[in-house]
MARRO-910005 format. One line per 3 residues: their letters; for each residue y, x, z of C-alpha. Coordinates in steps of 0.2 Angstrom, whole numbers, padded with zeros to 4 digits. Each point is the difference from the previous one (the first is absolute). Layout:
// MARRO-910005
A = Y X Z  ...;
This chain:
// MARRO-910005
MSN = 0843 -0576 0261  -0018 0004 -0004  -0009 0001 0016;
IVE = 0009 -0018 0007  -0012 -0016 -0003  0006 -0016 -0005;
LTQ = -0010 -0013 0011  -0002 -0016 -0002  -0009 -0016 0010;
ASF = -0017 0005 -0009  0003 0019 0003  0006 -0001 0017;
QES = -0015 -0001 0010  -0012 0012 -0009  0015 0014 0000;
ITP = -0001 -0003 0019  -0016 0010 0002  -0010 0007 0015;
DST = 0004 0017 -0003  0021 0002 -0005  0014 -0003 0005;
VIV = 0013 -0009 -0010  0019 -0004 0001  0004 -0015 -0007;
DFW = 0020 -0004 -0005  0004 -0017 -0004  0015 -0001 -0010;
APW = 0005 -0011 -0015  0012 0006 -0017  0018 -0010 0005;
CGP = -0001 0009 0020  0013 0013 0001  -0009 0009 0016;
CRG = -0017 -0001 -0010  0008 0011 -0016  0009 0012 0014;
FAP = -0017 0001 0011  -0012 0004 -0017  0007 0019 -0002;
VFE = -0004 0003 0018  -0016 -0011 -0002  -0007 0012 -0017;
QAA = 0006 0016 0008  -0011 -0003 0016  -0015 -0006 -0013;
EQH = 0004 0018 -0009  0000 0009 0018  -0017 -0011 0005;
PDV = -0013 0001 -0011  -0012 -0003 0014  0007 -0018 0000;
TFA = 0001 -0015 -0010  0015 -0008 -0002  0003 -0016 -0008;
KVN = 0010 -0012 -0005  0001 -0018 -0001  0015 -0011 -0010;
TDV = 0001 -0014 0013  0009 -0010 -0018  -0016 0001 -0006;
EQE = -0011 -0002 0015  0007 -0014 0009  -0017 -0004 0006;
LAG = -0004 0015 0007  0015 0004 0007  0000 -0017 0008;
ALG = -0015 0002 0008  0005 0018 0008  0013 -0008 0005;
IRS = 0014 0009 -0008  0018 -0007 0003  0011 0015 -0004;
IPT = -0002 0014 -0012  -0002 0013 -0001  -0014 0002 0011;
LMV = -0012 0011 0004  -0018 -0001 0006  -0012 0015 0003;
FRE = -0019 -0004 0001  -0012 0011 0007  -0018 -0002 -0001;
QVL = 0004 -0018 -0002  0010 -0002 0016  0019 -0004 -0003;
LFS = 0008 0014 0010  0018 -0003 -0005  0009 -0017 -0005;
QPG = 0020 0002 -0002  0015 -0008 -0011  0013 0013 -0008;
ALS = 0001 0016 -0009  -0003 0015 0008  0007 0016 -0001;
AGQ = -0010 0017 -0006  -0001 0006 0016  -0007 -0017 0010;
LGE = -0011 -0005 -0016  -0008 0022 0003  -0001 -0003 0018;
LLE = -0009 -0017 0000  -0011 0008 -0011  -0005 0016 0010;
KVK = -0002 -0012 0015  -0012 -0011 -0010  -0011 0013 -0004;
GLD = 0000 0008 0016  -0006 -0016 0007  -0019 -0001 0006;
MEK = -0007 -0013 -0008  -0016 -0001 0010  0010 -0004 0015;
VHQ = 0010 -0013 -0009  -0016 -0007 -0006  -0005 -0002 0017;
DIA = 0015 -0008 0005  0001 -0015 -0013  -0019 -0002 0005;
AAQ = 0004 -0001 0018  0014 -0010 -0003  -0012 -0013 -0011;
DAG = -0013 0001 0012  0014 -0005 0015  0007 -0014 -0012;
DDK = -0019 -0005 -0001  -0002 -0003 0019  0015 -0009 0001;
QQ = -0005 -0013 -0011  -0018 -0005 0007;
């Protein structure tokens, strides 16, 4: 588990940097499906050294989990260049996790940022 970082409310925001891809596993020690998913997550971390793999213990970081709307665990979130691209409760299989990471890595982030800016502009227009 050497290349998996433990995130806290204090370190969460700084870990989601503009030049990184971060996959976050929200879990708790008492959660059976979380424990079952841990080896899959660890194996993926070894296979994708270019991605930051992080875990948030929801028992310890209840405020952070609440702020992010985590209602069930395990929940995975994937951020790339500070954009939340994926958020889904439930454990993924190794194949599903690998497929998700390949899709995230293949995204044209310039277009994603343009789409976000366009959506924000449209939202601003409606509020005036």
